[in-house]
C-alpha positions in Angstrom: -7.1 -4.2 4.5 -6.9 -6.0 7.9 -6.0 -3.0 10.1 -7.1 -4.8 13.2 -4.6 -7.6 12.7 -1.9 -5.2 11.8 -2.4 -3.3 15.0 -2.4 -6.5 17.0 0.9 -7.5 15.3 2.5 -4.2 16.2 1.4 -4.5 19.8 2.9 -7.9 19.9 6.2 -6.6 18.5 6.2 -3.8 21.2 5.6 -6.3 23.9 8.5 -8.4 22.8 10.8 -5.4 23.1 9.2 -4.4 26.5 7.9 -1.2 25.1 4.7 0.4 26.3 3.9 2.6 23.3 5.2 3.8 20.0 4.8 7.2 18.2 4.5 6.4 14.5 5.6 9.4 12.4 6.5 7.8 9.1 3.7 8.4 6.6 3.8 5.0 5.0 3.7 3.3 8.4 0.7 5.3 9.5 -1.1 4.5 6.2 -0.3 0.8 6.8 -1.5 0.7 10.3 -4.8 2.7 10.1 -5.4 3.8 6.5 -4.8 7.5 6.9 -2.8 9.0 4.0 -2.4 12.6 5.0 1.0 14.3 5.0 0.8 15.5 8.6 0.1 12.9 11.3 1.4 11.2 14.4 -0.1 7.8 15.5 0.2 7.0 19.1 -0.1 3.2 19.5 -0.4 1.6 22.9 -2.4 -1.1 24.5 -4.9 1.3 26.2 -5.9 2.8 22.9 -4.6 4.2 19.6 -4.9 7.9 18.8 -4.1 9.6 15.5 -3.1 13.3 15.8 -3.3 15.5 12.7 -4.2 19.1 11.9 -7.3 20.9 10.6 -6.4 20.4 7.0 -7.2 16.7 7.4 -10.3 16.8 9.6 -12.6 15.1 7.1 -10.0 12.9 5.5 -8.8 11.5 8.8 -12.4 10.7 9.9 -13.1 9.0 6.6 -9.9 7.0 6.3 -8.5 6.2 9.8 -9.7 2.9 11.1 -9.3 1.4 14.6 -8.0 4.7 16.0 -9.5 7.8 17.7 -8.8 10.9 15.6 -7.8 14.1 17.4 -7.4 17.4 15.5 -4.6 19.4 17.1 -4.5 23.2 16.9 -0.7 23.2 17.0 1.9 20.6 16.2 0.5 17.0 16.1 3.8 15.8 17.5 3.6 18.1 20.6 -0.1 17.1 21.0 0.8 13.4 20.9 3.6 13.9 23.4 1.3 15.7 25.8 -1.2 12.9 25.4 1.3 10.3 26.5 2.7 12.5 29.3 -0.8 12.5 30.8 -2.0 9.0 29.9 1.3 7.1 30.5 3.8 9.3 32.3 6.3 6.6 33.1 6.0 4.7 29.8 8.8 3.4 27.6 8.0 5.2 24.4 9.4 4.0 21.1 10.2 6.5 18.3 11.0 5.7 14.7 14.6 6.7 14.7 14.9 6.5 10.9 12.1 9.0 10.4 12.4 11.5 13.2 14.8 14.4 12.9 17.0 15.6 15.7 15.0 18.8 16.0 11.7 16.9 16.1 13.1 14.5 18.7 14.0 17.5 20.9 10.5 18.9 20.5 9.0 15.6 21.4 11.2 15.1 24.5 10.0 18.5 25.7 6.4 17.5 25.5 6.7 14.1 27.2 6.7 13.5 30.9 10.2 13.7 32.5 9.5 10.1 33.7 9.1 8.9 30.1 11.8 6.8 28.6 12.4 7.4 24.9 13.6 4.3 23.0 14.8 4.4 19.4 13.6 1.6 17.1 14.3 1.1 13.4 12.3 -0.9 11.0 9.7 -2.2 13.5 6.7 -1.4 11.3 8.6 -2.0 8.1 9.2 -5.6 9.1 5.5 -6.1 9.6 5.0 -4.7 6.1 7.3 -7.2 4.3 4.8 -10.0 3.9 1.9 -8.7 1.9 -1.8 -9.5 2.5 -3.9 -10.9 -0.5 -5.5 -7.4 -1.0 -2.0 -5.8 -1.1 -0.8 -8.4 -3.7 -3.8 -7.6 -5.8 -3.2 -3.9 -5.7 0.5 -4.3 -6.4 -0.3 -6.5 -9.4 -2.6 -3.8 -10.8 0.1 -1.2 -10.3 2.7 -3.5 -12.1 0.4 -3.9 -15.1 -0.4 -0.2 -15.2 3.3 0.5 -15.2 4.2 -2.1 -17.8 1.6 -0.7 -20.1 3.6 2.5 -20.4 6.5 0.8 -22.2 4.8 1.1 -25.6 4.5 4.9 -25.2 8.2 5.1 -24.4 9.2 3.0 -27.4 7.0 5.1 -29.7 8.8 8.3 -28.4 12.4 7.2 -28.5 14.3 8.3 -31.6 17.7 9.9 -32.3 17.6 13.6 -31.4 14.7 13.3 -28.9 15.5 14.6 -25.5 15.5 12.1 -22.6 13.2 14.5 -20.7 10.7 14.2 -23.6 10.6 10.5 -23.3 10.1 10.7 -19.5 7.4 13.3 -20.0 5.5 11.1 -22.4 5.7 8.2 -20.0 4.4 10.3 -17.1 1.7 11.9 -19.1 0.4 8.5 -20.3 0.5 7.3 -16.7 -1.6 10.2 -15.5 -4.1 9.7 -18.3 -4.4 6.1 -17.3 -5.5 7.2 -13.8 -2.5 6.5 -11.6 -1.9 8.5 -8.4 1.6 9.4 -9.5 5.0 8.0 -10.3 6.8 5.8 -7.8 10.0 7.8 -8.3 11.6 10.2 -10.7 11.6 8.5 -14.1 15.0 7.4 -15.3 15.8 7.7 -19.0 19.5 7.4 -19.7 20.8 7.1 -23.3 24.1 6.4 -24.9 27.1 6.8 -22.5 24.7 8.1 -19.8 23.1 4.6 -19.7 26.2 3.7 -17.7 24.7 5.8 -14.8 22.6 3.4 -12.7 20.4 6.3 -11.6 20.6 8.5 -14.6 17.6 10.7 -14.2 16.2 12.0 -17.5 18.2 15.0 -18.8 18.0 17.4 -21.7 20.5 15.3 -23.6 19.3 14.1 -27.0 19.2 10.3 -27.7 22.2 9.4 -29.9 22.0 7.6 -33.2 23.4 4.5 -31.6 23.5 3.2 -28.0 21.5 1.8 -25.1 18.6 3.6 -23.5 17.8 2.5 -20.0 14.1 3.1 -19.0 13.3 2.7 -15.3 9.9 3.8 -14.0 7.0 2.9 -11.9 3.5 4.1 -10.8 1.5 4.4 -7.7 -2.0 2.9 -7.9 -4.3 2.6 -4.9 -1.4 3.5 -2.7 0.9 0.7 -3.9 4.0 1.1 -6.1 5.4 -0.6 -9.1 9.0 -0.7 -10.5 10.3 -1.9 -13.9 13.4 -1.4 -15.9 13.9 -2.2 -19.6 16.9 -1.4 -21.7 16.5 -0.9 -25.5 19.0 -0.1 -28.2 18.9 2.6 -30.8 20.7 1.7 -34.0 22.7 -1.4 -34.8 24.4 -2.7 -31.6 28.1 -3.7 -31.5 28.8 -7.4 -30.7 30.1 -6.4 -27.2 26.8 -4.6 -26.5 24.7 -7.6 -27.6 26.9 -9.7 -25.3 26.4 -7.4 -22.4 22.7 -7.4 -22.8 22.6 -11.2 -23.0 24.8 -11.5 -19.9 22.5 -9.3 -17.8 19.4 -11.2 -19.0 21.1 -14.5 -18.0 22.1 -13.0 -14.6 18.5 -11.9 -14.0 17.1 -15.3 -14.9 19.6 -16.9 -12.6 18.6 -14.7 -9.7 14.9 -15.3 -10.3 15.6 -19.0 -10.2 17.2 -18.6 -6.8 14.1 -16.9 -5.3 11.8 -19.0 -3.1 10.5 -19.0 0.4 13.4 -20.0 2.8 16.1 -18.7 0.6 18.5 -16.0 1.9 18.4 -12.7 0.2 22.1 -12.7 -0.2 21.9 -16.0 -2.2 19.7 -14.3 -4.8 22.3 -11.6 -5.2 25.1 -14.2 -5.4 23.3 -16.0 -8.2 23.3 -12.8 -10.3 26.9 -12.1 -9.6 28.1 -15.6 -10.3 26.4 -15.5 -13.7 28.1 -12.2 -14.5 31.5 -13.5 -13.5 31.3 -16.1 -16.2 31.3 -13.3 -18.8 33.8 -11.2 -16.8 31.3 -8.4 -16.3 30.6 -8.8 -12.6 32.9 -5.8 -11.7 30.5 -3.5 -13.6 27.5 -4.6 -11.4 27.6 -1.9 -8.8 24.4 -2.1 -6.8 22.3 -4.7 -5.0 20.2 -7.2 -7.0 16.8 -6.1 -5.6 14.6 -4.7 -2.9 11.1 -5.0 -1.5 8.2 -2.9 -3.0 4.8 -2.0 -1.5 3.6 1.2 -0.1 7.1 2.5 -0.8 9.3 1.9 -3.7 12.2 0.7 -1.5 11.2 -1.5 1.4 12.8 -4.5 3.2 14.1 -7.0 2.3 17.2 -5.8 0.5 18.7 -8.4 -1.8 22.4 -7.5 -1.6 25.8 -9.1 -0.8 25.8 -11.0 2.4 22.1 -10.4 3.1 20.8 -12.9 5.7 17.1 -12.0 5.5 15.1 -15.2 4.8 12.6 -14.7 2.1 9.0 -15.5 3.0 6.0 -16.4 0.8 4.0 -13.2 0.2 7.0 -10.9 -0.1 7.1 -8.7 -3.2 10.6 -8.0 -4.5 12.5 -6.7 -7.5 15.3 -8.6 -9.3 17.3 -6.1 -11.3 21.0 -6.9 -12.0 22.8 -4.4 -14.3 26.1 -3.8 -16.0 27.5 -0.3 -16.4 30.6 0.3 -18.5 31.9 3.8 -18.2 32.1 5.7 -21.5 30.2 2.9 -23.3 26.8 2.3 -21.8 24.8 0.2 -19.4 22.1 -2.4 -19.3 19.6 -3.2 -16.5 16.6 -5.5 -16.6 14.1 -5.4 -13.7 11.0 -7.3 -12.9 8.8 -7.5 -9.8 8.3 -10.9 -8.2 5.9 -12.5 -5.7 7.8 -14.9 -3.5 6.0 -18.3 -3.2 6.7 -21.5 -1.3 8.1 -23.2 -4.4 9.8 -20.2 -6.2 8.4 -16.9 -7.5 5.7 -15.6 -9.7 7.0 -12.9 -12.1 4.5 -10.1 -12.0 5.9 -7.9 -14.7 4.3 -8.8 -18.1 6.7 -6.8 -20.4 9.0 -8.7 -22.8 12.7 -9.0 -22.0 14.2 -9.7 -25.3 16.6 -7.1 -26.7 14.5 -4.4 -28.5 16.1 -2.6 -31.4 14.8 0.8 -32.4 
């Protein structure tokens, strides 16, 4: 990973906003900027030098992982230590904090440790925007995570049967993932069967899979720090014509949205392509979430592919395309792939089939 360039990019972003320093507290952003993955850390980034503050649990880990920064092991709170450092090194500095990731209480503690001359400035998404376009090594790792996640579908299909609890299916997916050597799951595995498939985020429950109906499977893995995300919907028993039609409508909407993806396209236009497709089958009102999102060190990253989104897609972004239809009391369908945005379109990274699977 090119940590040197990432750090230069952040300093350039700070300079554009007339900021002297930033205190990076979000774990994924610290990992992105210097390679440290511990759960306790504050990265002070300024032109005169970068310092990572953590505690004694991570002494060896920080020294092994952190690149381009000086590691300081604090006896107390890393946040207080970082504030004290800035109070001494740059007492009149304009200091940015990650407003999305710092609690009110933590901000109060930080303010107490900084110099009274310091000016705290709240920023949102500053590092996250740098993370949107992936480096070649990141794309390689994401591709490996996508393939590892997709390989779990066969285990899920072998487990699904009438009477089997949703949690059992989820457990089999997650056990197979661990046996395959992943770090963990990207998010809590979704297994939603029958009428529960109409819940867009129907986490696996103790409900048994019915004799007939859709089963939505949404899962992903973390491999070498990078996430994957995939959704497939299968059907148990013989589907009604309306359910076949709903599945086909979602598939066509997804393909329409994928066709709209390319460098230079607005995120909102990808979302619009999916909705226009669903309007032709009068199912658009059952599509209740955005069409996609970025994926990388976190499962949800910018850009967001939703209504009215003006973010311009760039080559090297990795996104999901995942339209769905959720009919209360009946069931739901979602089909999700991960894509790499290219100059001419998109490369679909997810290798799993999308034809309707009957069990």
